[in-house]
C-alpha positions in Angstrom: 115.3 86.4 82.8 113.8 86.8 86.2 111.3 89.5 86.8 113.5 91.1 89.4 116.3 91.5 86.8 113.9 93.0 84.3 112.7 95.5 86.9 116.3 96.4 87.9 117.5 96.9 84.3 114.4 98.7 83.2 114.6 101.0 86.2 118.3 101.7 85.4 117.3 102.5 81.8 114.5 104.8 83.0 116.9 106.7 85.3 119.4 107.1 82.4 116.6 108.5 80.2 115.3 111.0 82.8 117.3 114.0 81.4 115.6 113.5 78.0 112.2 112.0 78.9 111.7 113.7 82.2 108.3 112.6 83.8 107.6 110.4 80.8 110.5 108.1 81.7 107.9 106.0 83.7 106.1 105.1 80.4 108.8 102.8 78.9 109.6 101.6 82.4 106.1 100.4 82.9 105.8 99.0 79.4 109.1 97.1 79.8 107.7 95.4 82.9 104.0 95.0 82.1 104.7 93.4 78.7 105.0 90.1 80.7 101.3 90.3 81.5 100.9 88.1 78.4 102.4 85.2 80.3 100.0 85.6 83.1 97.0 86.0 80.8 97.9 82.9 78.9 98.2 80.9 82.1 94.9 82.3 83.4 93.1 81.3 80.2 94.8 77.9 79.7 94.7 76.8 83.3 91.4 78.5 84.2 92.7 80.3 87.3 93.4 83.9 88.2 95.9 82.8 90.8 99.1 84.7 90.4 100.8 82.2 92.7 99.8 79.3 90.4 101.2 81.2 87.4 104.5 81.9 89.3 104.7 78.2 90.2 104.1 77.1 86.7 106.7 79.4 85.2 109.1 78.7 88.0 109.2 75.0 87.3 112.5 73.3 86.3 111.9 73.6 82.5 108.6 75.3 81.7 107.6 75.3 78.1 108.3 78.5 76.1 105.3 78.7 73.8 104.6 81.5 71.3 101.1 81.7 72.7 102.5 82.8 76.1 104.4 85.7 74.5 101.8 87.5 72.4 103.0 91.0 73.3 106.6 89.9 72.5 105.7 88.8 69.0 107.2 90.7 66.1 103.8 91.2 64.4 102.5 92.9 67.5 105.6 95.0 67.8 105.4 95.8 64.1 101.7 96.8 64.4 102.5 99.0 67.4 105.3 100.6 65.3 102.9 101.3 62.4 100.3 102.8 64.7 102.8 104.9 66.6 104.2 106.2 63.3 100.8 107.0 61.8 99.4 108.6 64.9 102.7 110.3 65.8 101.8 109.5 69.4 104.7 110.1 71.8 103.1 107.7 74.3 102.9 104.8 71.8 106.5 105.4 70.8 107.5 105.3 74.5 105.5 102.1 75.0 107.2 100.6 72.0 110.6 101.6 73.3 109.8 99.8 76.6 108.6 96.7 74.8 111.6 96.6 72.6 114.0 97.1 75.6 112.3 94.1 77.3 112.4 91.9 74.2 116.1 92.8 73.7 116.9 91.8 77.3 115.0 88.5 76.7 117.0 87.9 73.5 120.3 88.5 75.2 119.3 86.3 78.1 118.2 83.3 75.9 121.4 83.6 73.8 123.6 83.7 77.0 121.7 80.8 78.6 122.0 78.6 75.4 125.7 79.3 75.3 126.1 78.4 79.0 124.1 75.2 78.5 126.1 74.1 75.4 129.4 75.0 77.1 128.6 73.2 80.4 127.1 70.2 78.6 130.3 69.8 76.6 132.5 70.1 79.7 130.7 67.2 81.4 130.5 65.2 78.1 126.7 65.3 78.2 126.7 63.3 81.4 124.5 64.4 84.3 126.9 65.2 87.2 124.1 64.2 89.7 123.2 60.7 88.5 125.8 59.9 85.9 123.3 59.4 83.1 124.3 60.3 79.6 121.9 62.7 78.0 121.9 65.0 75.0 119.1 66.9 76.6 120.8 68.3 79.7 119.1 71.3 81.3 120.7 74.4 82.7 120.1 74.8 86.4 120.9 77.9 88.5 122.9 76.9 91.5 122.7 80.3 93.0 121.7 83.7 91.8 124.4 86.2 91.2 124.3 89.2 93.5 125.7 91.4 90.8 123.7 91.7 87.6 127.1 92.0 85.7 128.0 88.5 87.0 124.7 87.0 85.9 126.1 84.7 83.2 129.2 83.4 85.0 129.3 79.6 84.6 130.0 79.1 88.3 126.4 80.0 89.0 125.1 77.1 86.9 125.2 73.4 86.4 123.6 71.1 83.8 121.4 68.3 84.9 119.3 65.6 83.2 115.6 66.4 83.2 114.9 64.1 86.2 117.6 65.5 88.4 116.7 69.0 87.3 113.1 68.5 88.5 114.4 67.0 91.7 116.6 70.0 92.3 113.7 72.3 91.9 111.5 70.3 94.2 114.3 70.2 96.8 114.7 74.0 96.5 111.0 74.5 96.8 110.9 72.3 99.9 113.8 74.2 101.5 112.1 77.6 100.8 108.8 76.3 102.3 110.6 75.2 105.4 112.3 78.5 105.6 109.0 80.3 105.3 107.6 78.4 108.2 110.3 79.5 110.6 
């Protein structure tokens, strides 16, 4: 799920919880967004750079690896440990941080499930043949053709296409080139 989508959904959840949490609604909001700092920290250590731009480029590639090491704060052991500490300390702040983390992880789980369903459905529709080059491939990759303007339309199949790994990488390079040309104007 894109960062912008996490921010929008987390903000909506924070607004909905305002009557109960009042000024503390910002705690789960911040936690649900800042949990992704683990991706950046992994990139910084692994690639030996503090460049946020380099991290965004890495994770914005056509099919970046999804490694457990990149998702330390998302790990069930970390979440379980936070649960134990929050329960033992009876800390409202830790409970709210845990709520934000769990909200984020839930969004990630829903997103991955939906994207896997789309990939499988679209791959079957094209008989595992890349529509761009005609190559048969069991490893077609899901590519976003355009981003839905409405979050409720996010997983509509018309926003996606499946491509072989080579065509998928080409599509990302073409998109990157178009964006850099647009930025120069």
